[in-house]
N, C-alpha and C positions, 0 to 999 in steps of 0.2 A: 592698586586695583584699577585706576583709570587707564594705566598703560596696558593692563591685561584686556580690558574691555576694548581698547583701541585696536590691539593686535587681533582679537577675535573678530572685530568688525572688518578688518582687512582680509583675514584668512578665510572667513566664511564664504564670500562671493567667489574667491579663487577656487576653493574646494568645490563649490557648486559647478563652476565652469569646467574644472578638470574632470569631474565625474560625468558631466553631460557629454563632453567630448569622448570619454571612454565608452559610453553607451553607444554613441553614434559611430565610432570608428572600430572598436575592438569586437571580435567575434566572441570572446569570452569575458563575461562580466560577473560581478557579485550582486546578489539581490539587494544588499544594503546600498549599493550605488544607485539602484533604481529608486529605492525608497527615499534616499537623500534628495534626489532631483524632484521627485513628485511631492515631497514635503514642502517644497517652495511653490511648485506650479499648482498643486491642489491641496493647499495647506489645511483648509477647513472641511474637506471632504472626509466622511466617515470611512475608516478602514476596518475596524473590528467592533462587533457588538457581542456582549456576553451578559445576559440578564439585563439589569438596568444600567450597565456601564457601556459607554461608547468611547472610542478612541479615534481621533482624526489622524491623517497622514503626518501632519506636522508634530502632533503630540507623540506619536509612536517613534518618529525619528529622534525627537528630543530624548526620550527614554532610552532608545537604542544606543545613541552616540555616547551618552554618559555611562551606560552600563558596559559598553565595549571598553572604554577607558579603564573602568574598574577591573574588568577581567584581565586586561593586559598588565595592569599594575600588580594584581594579585599573583599572577603566574610568571612575572618577569624574571625572577632569579632562576626558576626552574628551566625556563626556555633558554636562558643564557647558558645554563649548565648542560643543555642538550637533552633534557629529560622529556619524554612524551607526557603531555598534559591533556586533560579533558574536563568538561563540566557536565554533570548529569542532571536530569530532571525527572522526577516522578510526580506526575500530575495529570488530572483530566484536562481537557482543552479549556483554556481561559486566556485572558489578555497577557498574563505573565509568560505563557508559553511562547507566544509570538515575540514578545520582548526579548526573551532569552535566546530564542533561535536566531533572530536577526542580529543581536549583539554578538553572538558567537561567530557569525559569518563576517561581521565587520571587524571583530578583534583578531580573527584567525585562530581562536581557541576551539578545538573540536567539541562538538555538542552531542551528548548521548541521551536521547529520550528513552525512558523506561516505561514499559507497558503497565498501566494501572490495573489491567485485568489479570496480571500474573498472580499466581498464588505465592506463598512465602518461599517455597523451594525454587521456583522458576526465577523469582526476583533475586534470590541469593546467587544463583548461577550468573545472571546478567551483571550483578554488582561486582562479582569477582572478576569477570571478564573485562568489564569497563575500566576498572582500576582508576576511577576518577578521584581527584583530590578534593573536589567541591561538588556538593549535591544539594539541589533545591527540592524540597518535598512539600507537596500540598497538604494542608492540615488534615484533610479527610483521609489521607493515606499514611498518616504517621504510625498507626498500629501495625499495618502491613510491613512498613519499612523497618520498624524496630524488631519485629519477629524475624524478618529476613536476615538482619544483621547477626542475630543469635545463631543462625544456621550455617555460618561459615564465611561471612564477609571478611576478607583478609587484609584489605587496604588499611594501613596505619595512618594516623594523624589526619583523617578525613574531616572536613568541615561540613556539617549538615546545617542547612538553613530552612526553617519552616515558614510557610507563607499561607495567606488566605486568598480567596478568589479576588477580593477587592484591592489587594495590595499592589503598589508599585514596587517592583523588586529593588529599585534603587534605594528606596527608603529602608529596606531591611538588610541590604548588603552594604554594611558600613565599612567600606574600604577607602582609605585615603588615596587619591590619585597621585601617583608618584611618577617615576621615570618610565616612559613607554617608547621613547625614540630608540630605534634599533631592534624593536621587538620583531622577531622572525615569525611571520604568520605561517601556520601549517596549511598545506594544500588539502588537508582533510576537512570537510565541512561538517559532516555529521556521521554518527555511527548508529545504524539502525539494527536492532536485534531481530533476526529472522528465525522462525522455528519451522516454517513450512509444514510438511506432513510428519516431521520427526518429533515436533513439540519440544525440541531441545534448543534453547536460545543460542544464537551465534551472531556476533557483531560484525556488520558489514560496513567498512569505511568507504565513504563516498566523497566526491570532490566538493571543494568550497565554491569554486567558480562553476558557471554553467554556460553553455553555448546558446547564442541567440538562434532560434529556428530560422531556416531559410524561408523566403516569402511563400513558397509553395506549401510548406508544412504549416506555417502560421495560418494559412487560409482554411485549414481544417477546423480551426477554433471558431466559436460563435463570435459575431461582431459585437462591438460595444462592451461596456463594463460588465464583468461577471460578478453577480451578487448571489451568494450561495449560503446554505445552511450546512455546516460541516459536522457530521456525526463521527467520522473517522477519527480514531485516536491519534494523538500527537506522535505516538511511536510508529505509526504506520508509514509505509513507503510513499503513500499518496499525499500525505499532509504537506510536505515541502513543495512538491510540484503544484499543488493547488494554491498554496500561498504565493508561489511565483506567478501563476496565472492571474490571481486576484490583483496583486500589486501591479503587474505589467499591464493589465487591462483597465486600471484605475477603478477597480470594483471594491466590493466590501464582503466580508465573511462574518457570519453569525455562528456562534458556538453554542453547544449545549450549556445551560446554566448549571454548574455543579451544585449550587446551593438550593436548587429547586428539584433535585432528583427524587426527593422523598415523595413529592406530590405528582411529578410527571417524569416518566422515564425518557431516555434520549430520543427514542423514535417518536414518542408522543409530542415532544418539544419540536421535532422536525415537522411533524404533521401540522402543528399549530402555526409554525412559521409560514407554511404554504398558504394557510387560510388568511394570514395577514397580507399576503401578496408581496410584490416587489422583487421576488427571487427570479433571476434569469437562468440559473443553472442549479441542478441538484445532482449530487453524486449518490449512486446506489451501488455500494460495493458489498459483496458477500451477503451476510444475513440481512442487510438493510433492504435489498430487493425482495427477498422472500417475506420480510415483515410487511411490506406494502401489499404483496399478493394476498397474504393471510388477512390483513385488515380489510381488504376489498371483499374477500370471500365472506367475512363475518358481518361487515357493516358497509355495504355498497352505497347506501344513501349518504354516508359521510363524505363521499368523494364528489358529490354533485356540486358543480360550480368551480371545482379545483382545476387549475391550469398550470402546467410547467412548460416553459419554453424549450429548455434543453436538459437532457438527461445523459450523464456519463455513467457507464457501468463497467464492471470488471472485477478483478480480485479472485475470480474462480471461473471455471467453465460452467455456463448456465445452459440448460436444455433450451432448444429453440421454442418449445411450447411455453416456457416461462417468460421469455422475451415477448412472444406474441400476446400473452395475457396482459403483460405490462403495457404493450402498445394499444390494447383495447381500452385500458383504463385512462391513458393519456394519449389519445389519437393524434393530437396536434403537435406533440413534442418532437423535437429533433433528437435522435438517439445516436450516441457514439460509444463504441466499445473499445476499451484499451486492453491490450494483452502485453504483459511484461512481468518482471519480478523485482524484488527488493534489490537483488545483487546486480541485475542487468539493465534496469530501466525499462523503457517501453520498446517493444519489438514490432508491434503492428497495430493498425487502427482500422476499425470498421466504421465507415463514415455514415452520416445521416442518409446520403443518397443510396448507400447499400442496404438500408433498412426499408426503403420505400416499397410499397405494395405493387410492384410491376415486374413482369418477366420472371427472372430466376431469383428474386429477392429473398424468398423463403430459403432457398439453397444457400445464399450468401450469409444469411443470419446464423447459419451453423458454423461459419468460419470465424477466424480471429481477425479478418480484414487483410489489408495489404500492408507491406512493409514501407514505412515512410522513407523519403529520399535520404535523410541523414543517418538512418539506422545502419549499423555495422554488424551484420549477422551472417552466419553460414549454417548449412545443414550437412551433417556428416552421416553417411550411410551406415546402417546398423550391421551390414554384412561386409564391411571393409571396402565400400565403393569410393571412399574419399568424399570430396565436396560434391554434393548432389543438389545444390541450391537452385540450379537451373533445369533440373530434371523433374518434371511434374509427376505426381502419383506415386512417388517412392518415399516411404517413411524413413526418417533419419533423426539424429539427435541435434537439437538446437544449440548453437554456440554463439556468444556475443563477443565482439572485439573489445580490446582493452580501452579503446578511446571512449566508450560509452558505459562500460561496466564499472563495478566498484573497484577501488584500489586493491582491496584484499580484506581478509578478516582481521579485525582490530587486535593488535598485539598477539596474533596467532599465525605465524609464518607457515607452520606445518599444514594447517587447514587451508591456507591460501594456495600452497603448492599442490594440494590434492585436487582442488577445484579448477585449476587453470592448466591449459596445455599450450605448447609453443609450436608454431608452424615452422616451415623450412626457412622463412625469412626472419625468424626471431620474434614474430608478433605473438603476443599473449591473447588467448581466447578463454573466456569463462564458459564452463560446461553447465548449461542451464538444467539439464536433466529431463527436459520435455521431448517427447517423440512428436514430430510435426511432419507435414508434407505440404507442398504447394500444388495448386491445380494449374491448368493451362492459361488461366487469366491472371495468375499471380496472387490468388487468395491463399492465405495460410490457414491450415487446419491443425488444431492441437488434438493429437490422438490419445496420448497418455503420458504418464511419467515413466521414464526408463525403468525405474525400480518397481513400478506398479504393473507393468505389462505382464500379462499371463502367458506363460509358455506351456502349451499342452504336451502330453506325452507323445503326441505325433509330431512334435517340433514346430507346430503352427503357433504363430503369435496372435493373441487376442487382446484388443484394446478395451479397457474397462468402459471408456466413454461411449463406445459403439453400443454396448448393451444398455447403459444408463439412458442414452438418448432414445432408444426404442421404448424402454419401460416407462419413461417419463410421459409417454403418450397415453398410458393406461389411466383411465379416469379414476380408478379406485386406489391409485398409488399417490401418496403425498410426497414421498422422497425415497430415493433408492441409491444404494452404493454397491458397486461390483468390486470384488477382490479375489485374489487367488489363494487357494489352500493347497498344501502339499498333498500329492497323490499318495494313496496307501501303498502303491507299488514302489514309491521312492523315485519314480521317473516322471518328471514334469509336474504340472499343477492341474487342478480342476477348478472350474468356474463356480463361484459362490456369490450370492447377492443378499444384502440386508435390506428389507423393505419396511417402510413406515406406511401403514394403511391410512386412508383419509378418515375412515371411521373405525373405532376400536373393533377388533376381531377377537373373540374369546372362545375357549373350549372347543366344542365339536366343529365350530365354524372355521377354525384355523386351517385344517387340512383341505377343506373345500376352497378356501381363499388361495392357498398355495397351488392347488391344481389349476385354478383359474389363471394364475400368473404363468404357470408352466405351459398351459395351452396357448396363451397369448404369445409367449416366446417361440413356441413351435411354429406358430403362424407367421411370425415376423422375422425370425432369425434362421440362419443355416443351422442344421442339426448340431454341428460341432461347437456352436456358440451358445447353445441353450444351457443355462445354469444347471449344474447337478445338485447344488445345495441352495435352498431358499430359507432364509431366517426372517421371522417377523420380529421387529423391534419397535420400541417406543420413540427412539430418536437416533440419528446418525451422529457418531462422535466427531467433534470438530475441535480444531485448535483455537487459541485465543483470537486468531485472525479470521476465524470462520472457515478455514480450509478443512476438508474431510480428512479424517485420520484413518486411512485404510489399515495402517499398521495395527491400530488398536483392535480392529475387527479380526484381522488375521490372528493376533495373539489370543483373542477371546474364543475363536471357534476352531483353532488348530487342534488336531487330535493327537 
């Protein structure tokens, strides 16, 4: 025991020095390397808050290092035999989530976060695709997990470990640390299941290492430590980048307390954290942004005295009117919009300067921002024009280079082959599926999804976002979704919209409300873009990630 302690005392400072040099010299590093160094430099600084539990940088590294050794010991024989391995997690955000994520990066065992919002069928599909041998399940989700297994979970000899919010995963993962030298680390860091607008889970394998941003790109981020309240699920593509930003900036992250959800929902906990103060950054992705707008509309007095220094938003295309309403609520905040995808990472950034109220700022707020220096993307013309990335005003399909995109779909080579194309130089490009264009100043505009673009019987293309942006300015409309329906002639499509009124509309009032919307469209849109079908609905169907499901509306209203 004395010799082991002596060896650890010698190895620890050497390991610290090696990792420090790696961070300073190498362009590609692992997040666990950064945590290891900061665990020494900022040992007692708080990294994670969840309910009444706080974890410092040093404590998190101690948990991470031990857990990584256990993962390597557990999977050693499979890795030596050349088998693909992974560890899955089904849990709301909590301390154990960060511990497992960092340990998987340190150990080189791919990590698969599963969406706690899935229903049993969706979870069963994800479990089958993940093929994990080891699964950690939060106690609150045990009934969902057991139901999903009955629906077709096919992996044999899986080890399921159940844990509570307050648990240290090392205490419940009773694995003796054995041989780990020679363990071949996978270059896959995590497998994120994306459903997009199809609502069918598909696992995207991403890198274990990440590139340090160049100085120019790093300047886009707020200065100083980033302290945030994170509502976004662990399964989301934004969770890992936000943990990267938090640790790299020497900040802290506060999570929703799973044990307090009966009394306060996630959004209310977020709101309460703002009142306590100390937050320098808030993410408002998808439904979170709309929740804030709704709360302000219902209880504006509750926002008196609230201040947010920095707001990041994204996850879907928001109407300019929604962003401007948010800016009225928090006029002193710095706003940054990120446009990207789970498979391809971040494509463009709309900076705080682009949100300022001067010149053509309102016009810029309708864009997705400019492409950062390190982004590797191109735009391919819809009519066979080839690469039109430098030709403003022409819509095309966005593609992202393999240096930044996912490795491929996890254990699914066929799906990977379908989504990638290869250029004349042998470089692989991921087809994002978004129709975009750039203006003369280099700002990127997202027009539509390729599959959602409406092709009229006159062969004209109509982008759903154009119509939605116009209708979002109508004061009586709370939400709107545009989609295409097959034309009765069988040639082309006709334009349809689903509208959620601000106030309920019943009986004889419905036709009058529809005519009001039609008149508004005739005044604001060219005749050929005026919707032929207008449906009043209670809500717009959305995926678990908050994205609009146009497919569901097409299926519902197809004749």
